[in-house]
ZAMARRO-621330 format. One record per atom (N, C-alpha, C, O): z, y, x; atom name; residue in three letters; residue number from 1. Coordinates in steps of 0.001 Angstrom, whole numbers. Atoms other than C-alpha are relative to their C-alpha. Layout:
! ZAMARRO-621330
<zz Z&yy Y&xx X&a CA&r ALA&k NUM>
...
! end
This chain:
! ZAMARRO-621330
<zz -428&yy 213&xx 1341&a N&r MET&k 1>
<zz -4443&yy 12723&xx 15755&a CA&r MET&k 1>
<zz -173&yy -1611&xx -768&a C&r MET&k 1>
<zz -882&yy -2596&xx -563&a O&r MET&k 1>
<zz 417&yy 1672&xx -185&a N&r ARG&k 2>
<zz -3593&yy 9943&xx 13857&a CA&r ARG&k 2>
<zz -362&yy -506&xx -1363&a C&r ARG&k 2>
<zz -378&yy 70&xx -2451&a O&r ARG&k 2>
<zz 268&yy 625&xx 683&a N&r ASP&k 3>
<zz -4576&yy 7286&xx 12242&a CA&r ASP&k 3>
<zz 378&yy 43&xx -1768&a C&r ASP&k 3>
<zz 152&yy -1091&xx -2193&a O&r ASP&k 3>
<zz -524&yy 325&xx 1189&a N&r TRP&k 4>
<zz -3266&yy 7768&xx 8333&a CA&r TRP&k 4>
<zz -255&yy -1032&xx -470&a C&r TRP&k 4>
<zz 769&yy -1693&xx -646&a O&r TRP&k 4>
<zz 375&yy 1667&xx 1046&a N&r PRO&k 5>
<zz -4904&yy 4513&xx 6471&a CA&r PRO&k 5>
<zz 802&yy -1195&xx 1184&a C&r PRO&k 5>
<zz 1458&yy -2142&xx 750&a O&r PRO&k 5>
<zz -706&yy 1318&xx -500&a N&r ALA&k 6>
<zz -3570&yy 2224&xx 9520&a CA&r ALA&k 6>
<zz 1393&yy 283&xx -483&a C&r ALA&k 6>
<zz 2207&yy -345&xx -1160&a O&r ALA&k 6>
<zz -2276&yy 91&xx 334&a N&r ILE&k 7>
<zz 78&yy 3743&xx 9369&a CA&r ILE&k 7>
<zz 54&yy -628&xx -1638&a C&r ILE&k 7>
<zz 936&yy -1477&xx -1774&a O&r ILE&k 7>
<zz -821&yy 430&xx 1290&a N&r VAL&k 8>
<zz 138&yy 2981&xx 5187&a CA&r VAL&k 8>
<zz -687&yy -1086&xx -85&a C&r VAL&k 8>
<zz -192&yy -1722&xx -1016&a O&r VAL&k 8>
<zz 61&yy 1018&xx 60&a N&r GLY&k 9>
<zz -1712&yy 146&xx 5612&a CA&r GLY&k 9>
<zz 1663&yy -998&xx 475&a C&r GLY&k 9>
<zz 2457&yy -1536&xx -297&a O&r GLY&k 9>
<zz -520&yy 170&xx -650&a N&r ARG&k 10>
<zz 496&yy -970&xx 7812&a CA&r ARG&k 10>
<zz 1856&yy -191&xx -1080&a C&r ARG&k 10>
<zz 2234&yy -1142&xx -1765&a O&r ARG&k 10>
<zz -1131&yy 359&xx 1033&a N&r ASN&k 11>
<zz 3925&yy -689&xx 5888&a CA&r ASN&k 11>
<zz -34&yy -82&xx -1729&a C&r ASN&k 11>
<zz 873&yy -352&xx -2518&a O&r ASN&k 11>
<zz 617&yy 1390&xx 1892&a N&r VAL&k 12>
<zz 2002&yy -1851&xx 2060&a CA&r VAL&k 12>
<zz 585&yy -1049&xx 337&a C&r VAL&k 12>
<zz 1440&yy -1571&xx -379&a O&r VAL&k 12>
<zz 224&yy 1421&xx -421&a N&r ARG&k 13>
<zz 1968&yy -4828&xx 4040&a CA&r ARG&k 13>
<zz 1298&yy -252&xx 51&a C&r ARG&k 13>
<zz 1891&yy -780&xx -889&a O&r ARG&k 13>
<zz -1675&yy 539&xx 480&a N&r ARG&k 14>
<zz 5662&yy -5173&xx 5006&a CA&r ARG&k 14>
<zz 865&yy -13&xx -694&a C&r ARG&k 14>
<zz 1717&yy -875&xx -909&a O&r ARG&k 14>
<zz -825&yy -315&xx 1330&a N&r LEU&k 15>
<zz 7089&yy -3298&xx 2330&a CA&r LEU&k 15>
<zz -373&yy -1649&xx -1071&a C&r LEU&k 15>
<zz 501&yy -2330&xx -1608&a O&r LEU&k 15>
<zz 321&yy 1219&xx 1516&a N&r ARG&k 16>
<zz 5032&yy -6412&xx -296&a CA&r ARG&k 16>
<zz 716&yy -1028&xx 1217&a C&r ARG&k 16>
<zz 1364&yy -1864&xx 587&a O&r ARG&k 16>
<zz 45&yy 1467&xx -217&a N&r GLN&k 17>
<zz 5822&yy -9139&xx 2448&a CA&r GLN&k 17>
<zz 2111&yy -44&xx -156&a C&r GLN&k 17>
<zz 2796&yy -1066&xx -206&a O&r GLN&k 17>
<zz -1303&yy -401&xx 246&a N&r GLN&k 18>
<zz 9599&yy -7723&xx 2018&a CA&r GLN&k 18>
<zz 271&yy -785&xx -1069&a C&r GLN&k 18>
<zz 940&yy -1799&xx -1271&a O&r GLN&k 18>
<zz -358&yy 162&xx 2234&a N&r LYS&k 19>
<zz 9597&yy -8004&xx -1864&a CA&r LYS&k 19>
<zz -1065&yy -1384&xx -62&a C&r LYS&k 19>
<zz -1427&yy -1302&xx -1236&a O&r LYS&k 19>
<zz -114&yy 610&xx 128&a N&r GLY&k 20>
<zz 7909&yy -11255&xx -1467&a CA&r GLY&k 20>
<zz -1822&yy -283&xx -945&a C&r GLY&k 20>
<zz -2332&yy -1395&xx -1088&a O&r GLY&k 20>
<zz 873&yy 165&xx 582&a N&r LEU&k 21>
<zz 4758&yy -10732&xx -3353&a CA&r LEU&k 21>
<zz -1577&yy -430&xx 643&a C&r LEU&k 21>
<zz -1556&yy -800&xx 1817&a O&r LEU&k 21>
<zz 1198&yy 553&xx -560&a N&r THR&k 22>
<zz 922&yy -11693&xx -2692&a CA&r THR&k 22>
<zz -717&yy 1317&xx -118&a C&r THR&k 22>
<zz -197&yy 1987&xx -1010&a O&r THR&k 22>
<zz 990&yy -1258&xx 192&a N&r GLN&k 23>
<zz -1641&yy -8599&xx -2508&a CA&r GLN&k 23>
<zz -868&yy -420&xx -1211&a C&r GLN&k 23>
<zz -1749&yy 417&xx -1408&a O&r GLN&k 23>
<zz 209&yy 218&xx 826&a N&r GLU&k 24>
<zz -2749&yy -10355&xx -5490&a CA&r GLU&k 24>
<zz 591&yy 980&xx -1372&a C&r GLU&k 24>
<zz 61&yy 1640&xx -2266&a O&r GLU&k 24>
<zz -380&yy 277&xx 700&a N&r GLN&k 25>
<zz -290&yy -10012&xx -7114&a CA&r GLN&k 25>
<zz 1102&yy 2037&xx -232&a C&r GLN&k 25>
<zz 1604&yy 2525&xx -1245&a O&r GLN&k 25>
<zz -230&yy -1473&xx 76&a N&r LEU&k 26>
<zz 970&yy -5984&xx -6072&a CA&r LEU&k 26>
<zz -1208&yy 748&xx -410&a C&r LEU&k 26>
<zz -841&yy 1805&xx -922&a O&r LEU&k 26>
<zz 751&yy -412&xx 590&a N&r ALA&k 27>
<zz -2735&yy -4969&xx -7056&a CA&r ALA&k 27>
<zz 344&yy -402&xx -1101&a C&r ALA&k 27>
<zz 920&yy 513&xx -1689&a O&r ALA&k 27>
<zz -330&yy 142&xx 2074&a N&r PHE&k 28>
<zz -2111&yy -6354&xx -10784&a CA&r PHE&k 28>
<zz 1143&yy 1446&xx -60&a C&r PHE&k 28>
<zz 817&yy 2487&xx -631&a O&r PHE&k 28>
<zz -1054&yy -483&xx 44&a N&r GLU&k 29>
<zz 1468&yy -4616&xx -10178&a CA&r GLU&k 29>
<zz -944&yy 2315&xx -326&a C&r GLU&k 29>
<zz -861&yy 3343&xx -997&a O&r GLU&k 29>
<zz 125&yy -1974&xx 73&a N&r ALA&k 30>
<zz -263&yy -959&xx -9524&a CA&r ALA&k 30>
<zz -1222&yy 400&xx -411&a C&r ALA&k 30>
<zz -1772&yy 1495&xx -299&a O&r ALA&k 30>
<zz 1518&yy 94&xx 206&a N&r LYS&k 31>
<zz -3396&yy -1751&xx -10673&a CA&r LYS&k 31>
<zz -1186&yy 1106&xx 88&a C&r LYS&k 31>
<zz -1794&yy 2066&xx -385&a O&r LYS&k 31>
<zz 1455&yy -69&xx -689&a N&r ILE&k 32>
<zz -5808&yy -1680&xx -8737&a CA&r ILE&k 32>
<zz -1258&yy -984&xx 505&a C&r ILE&k 32>
<zz -1088&yy -2140&xx 120&a O&r ILE&k 32>
<zz 1126&yy 949&xx -529&a N&r ASP&k 33>
<zz -8620&yy -3543&xx -7431&a CA&r ASP&k 33>
<zz 1066&yy -964&xx 1031&a C&r ASP&k 33>
<zz 1975&yy -389&xx 1629&a O&r ASP&k 33>
<zz -175&yy 514&xx -1167&a N&r LEU&k 34>
<zz -7560&yy -6365&xx -5105&a CA&r LEU&k 34>
<zz -1001&yy -604&xx 1567&a C&r LEU&k 34>
<zz -832&yy -1396&xx 2494&a O&r LEU&k 34>
<zz 1009&yy -289&xx -1005&a N&r THR&k 35>
<zz -10569&yy -5767&xx -2987&a CA&r THR&k 35>
<zz 539&yy 1188&xx 650&a C&r THR&k 35>
<zz 941&yy 1332&xx 1805&a O&r THR&k 35>
<zz -936&yy -1126&xx -1202&a N&r TYR&k 36>
<zz -9170&yy -2574&xx -2169&a CA&r TYR&k 36>
<zz 1329&yy -216&xx 584&a C&r TYR&k 36>
<zz 1691&yy 48&xx 1731&a O&r TYR&k 36>
<zz -1582&yy 358&xx -184&a N&r MET&k 37>
<zz -5813&yy -3492&xx -2036&a CA&r MET&k 37>
<zz 83&yy -676&xx 1737&a C&r MET&k 37>
<zz 1006&yy -413&xx 2508&a O&r MET&k 37>
<zz -146&yy 502&xx -1100&a N&r GLY&k 38>
<zz -6701&yy -5512&xx 1118&a CA&r GLY&k 38>
<zz -346&yy 1379&xx 875&a C&r GLY&k 38>
<zz 466&yy 1784&xx 1707&a O&r GLY&k 38>
<zz 535&yy -729&xx -1301&a N&r GLY&k 39>
<zz -9185&yy -2523&xx 2986&a CA&r GLY&k 39>
<zz 1464&yy 859&xx -213&a C&r GLY&k 39>
<zz 2103&yy 910&xx 838&a O&r GLY&k 39>
<zz -1224&yy -33&xx -878&a N&r ILE&k 40>
<zz -5584&yy -679&xx 2039&a CA&r ILE&k 40>
<zz 723&yy -669&xx 1361&a C&r ILE&k 40>
<zz 950&yy -270&xx 2503&a O&r ILE&k 40>
<zz -1043&yy 650&xx -889&a N&r GLU&k 41>
<zz -3674&yy -2747&xx 3832&a CA&r GLU&k 41>
<zz -507&yy -354&xx 1967&a C&r GLU&k 41>
<zz 148&yy -404&xx 3008&a O&r GLU&k 41>
<zz 687&yy 186&xx -1478&a N&r ARG&k 42>
<zz -6617&yy -3492&xx 6868&a CA&r ARG&k 42>
<zz -91&yy 1737&xx 359&a C&r ARG&k 42>
<zz -603&yy 2059&xx 1431&a O&r ARG&k 42>
<zz -46&yy -1156&xx -403&a N&r GLY&k 43>
<zz -6255&yy 246&xx 6892&a CA&r GLY&k 43>
<zz -1974&yy 582&xx 140&a C&r GLY&k 43>
<zz -2503&yy 1251&xx 1028&a O&r GLY&k 43>
<zz 931&yy 48&xx -134&a N&r LYS&k 44>
<zz -9808&yy 144&xx 5839&a CA&r LYS&k 44>
<zz -525&yy 1374&xx -715&a C&r LYS&k 44>
<zz -1551&yy 2049&xx -634&a O&r LYS&k 44>
<zz -64&yy -887&xx 1776&a N&r ARG&k 45>
<zz -9040&yy 2482&xx 2602&a CA&r ARG&k 45>
<zz 747&yy 1554&xx 350&a C&r ARG&k 45>
<zz 1803&yy 1781&xx 940&a O&r ARG&k 45>
<zz -1264&yy -1263&xx 228&a N&r ASN&k 46>
<zz -7752&yy 5990&xx 2278&a CA&r ASN&k 46>
<zz 25&yy 730&xx -1087&a C&r ASN&k 46>
<zz -699&yy 1674&xx -1403&a O&r ASN&k 46>
<zz -849&yy 166&xx 1019&a N&r PRO&k 47>
<zz -5638&yy 5859&xx -614&a CA&r PRO&k 47>
<zz 206&yy 1559&xx -507&a C&r PRO&k 47>
<zz 634&yy 2453&xx 223&a O&r PRO&k 47>
<zz -541&yy -1270&xx 153&a N&r SER&k 48>
<zz -5312&yy 8868&xx -2800&a CA&r SER&k 48>
<zz 1375&yy -90&xx -505&a C&r SER&k 48>
<zz 2003&yy -1076&xx -891&a O&r SER&k 48>
<zz -1707&yy -167&xx 245&a N&r LEU&k 49>
<zz -1831&yy 10402&xx -3450&a CA&r LEU&k 49>
<zz -41&yy -988&xx -1220&a C&r LEU&k 49>
<zz 959&yy -1705&xx -1201&a O&r LEU&k 49>
<zz -444&yy 629&xx 1634&a N&r MET&k 50>
<zz -1866&yy 8645&xx -6856&a CA&r MET&k 50>
<zz -117&yy -1191&xx 33&a C&r MET&k 50>
<zz 692&yy -1686&xx -753&a O&r MET&k 50>
<zz 767&yy 1530&xx -814&a N&r VAL&k 51>
<zz -3519&yy 4955&xx -5354&a CA&r VAL&k 51>
<zz 1805&yy 687&xx 513&a C&r VAL&k 51>
<zz 2808&yy 243&xx -45&a O&r VAL&k 51>
<zz -1706&yy 422&xx -451&a N&r MET&k 52>
<zz 56&yy 6067&xx -3534&a CA&r MET&k 52>
<zz 571&yy -385&xx -164&a C&r MET&k 52>
<zz 877&yy -1532&xx 162&a O&r MET&k 52>
<zz -1173&yy 128&xx 1722&a N&r ALA&k 53>
<zz 2561&yy 6666&xx -6353&a CA&r ALA&k 53>
<zz -219&yy -1156&xx -251&a C&r ALA&k 53>
<zz 770&yy -1867&xx -71&a O&r ALA&k 53>
<zz 25&yy 1352&xx 664&a N&r ARG&k 54>
<zz 1265&yy 3549&xx -7679&a CA&r ARG&k 54>
<zz 444&yy -1380&xx 542&a C&r ARG&k 54>
<zz 904&yy -2368&xx -30&a O&r ARG&k 54>
<zz -231&yy 1021&xx -1219&a N&r ILE&k 55>
<zz 1671&yy 1388&xx -4722&a CA&r ILE&k 55>
<zz 1570&yy -225&xx -292&a C&r ILE&k 55>
<zz 2310&yy -975&xx -928&a O&r ILE&k 55>
<zz -1479&yy -79&xx 542&a N&r ALA&k 56>
<zz 4784&yy 2722&xx -4413&a CA&r ALA&k 56>
<zz 1308&yy -659&xx -1000&a C&r ALA&k 56>
<zz 2304&yy -1377&xx -905&a O&r ALA&k 56>
<zz -961&yy 160&xx 1432&a N&r GLN&k 57>
<zz 6273&yy 2700&xx -7846&a CA&r GLN&k 57>
<zz 152&yy -1769&xx -58&a C&r GLN&k 57>
<zz 1251&yy -2296&xx -226&a O&r GLN&k 57>
<zz -295&yy 1419&xx 194&a N&r ALA&k 58>
<zz 5435&yy -1288&xx -7929&a CA&r ALA&k 58>
<zz 370&yy -1275&xx 1152&a C&r ALA&k 58>
<zz 282&yy -2500&xx 1235&a O&r ALA&k 58>
<zz -525&yy 615&xx -1350&a N&r LEU&k 59>
<zz 6989&yy -1526&xx -4291&a CA&r LEU&k 59>
<zz 1659&yy 162&xx -477&a C&r LEU&k 59>
<zz 2613&yy -295&xx 154&a O&r LEU&k 59>
<zz -1601&yy -808&xx -13&a N&r SER&k 60>
<zz 10307&yy 105&xx -5851&a CA&r SER&k 60>
<zz 903&yy 1142&xx 1063&a C&r SER&k 60>
<zz 2082&yy 1497&xx 1054&a O&r SER&k 60>
<zz -480&yy -868&xx -887&a N&r ALA&k 61>
<zz 10220&yy 2562&xx -2793&a CA&r ALA&k 61>
<zz -726&yy 1485&xx -21&a C&r ALA&k 61>
<zz -1771&yy 2073&xx -299&a O&r ALA&k 61>
<zz 939&yy -1520&xx -59&a N&r PRO&k 62>
<zz 9832&yy 5721&xx -2276&a CA&r PRO&k 62>
<zz -1511&yy 489&xx 1262&a C&r PRO&k 62>
<zz -1716&yy 264&xx 2455&a O&r PRO&k 62>
<zz 1222&yy -592&xx -562&a N&r LEU&k 63>
<zz 6465&yy 7421&xx -1366&a CA&r LEU&k 63>
<zz 58&yy 210&xx 1349&a C&r LEU&k 63>
<zz -750&yy -397&xx 2052&a O&r LEU&k 63>
<zz -411&yy -749&xx -1491&a N&r ALA&k 64>
<zz 7572&yy 8974&xx 1878&a CA&r ALA&k 64>
<zz -97&yy -1931&xx 1263&a C&r ALA&k 64>
<zz -535&yy -2065&xx 2406&a O&r ALA&k 64>
<zz -233&yy 927&xx -1346&a N&r LYS&k 65>
<zz 8411&yy 4917&xx 3403&a CA&r LYS&k 65>
<zz -1833&yy -19&xx 68&a C&r LYS&k 65>
<zz -2220&yy -614&xx 1074&a O&r LYS&k 65>
<zz 1028&yy 1381&xx -737&a N&r LEU&k 66>
<zz 4099&yy 4206&xx 3081&a CA&r LEU&k 66>
<zz -855&yy 950&xx 1066&a C&r LEU&k 66>
<zz -1887&yy 625&xx 1652&a O&r LEU&k 66>
<zz 220&yy -1011&xx -1140&a N&r ILE&k 67>
<zz 3797&yy 7534&xx 5383&a CA&r ILE&k 67>
<zz 1079&yy -270&xx 653&a C&r ILE&k 67>
<zz 1612&yy 772&xx 271&a O&r ILE&k 67>
<zz -938&yy -219&xx -1687&a N&r SER&k 68>
<zz 6419&yy 7127&xx 8211&a CA&r SER&k 68>
<zz -477&yy -1235&xx 463&a C&r SER&k 68>
<zz -874&yy -2260&xx -90&a O&r SER&k 68>
<zz 141&yy 379&xx -1155&a N&r GLU&k 69>
<zz 5981&yy 5980&xx 11307&a CA&r GLU&k 69>
<zz 793&yy -722&xx 558&a C&r GLU&k 69>
<zz 597&yy -1071&xx 1722&a O&r GLU&k 69>
! end
């Protein structure tokens, strides 16, 4: 079984860093709490589809990029 929260977290971190954003900036743009964003990036949170869609939009990336291995 795949560890989806870890996969999403790695992808969010990588895409965020490529955009030159801090966790705080991304959390603000995606309208989610900073501590929740940190949990997502560490693979400790299991974000809903709507939260992932907001993150993808804030990153100007297709949603599929968040779940690709």
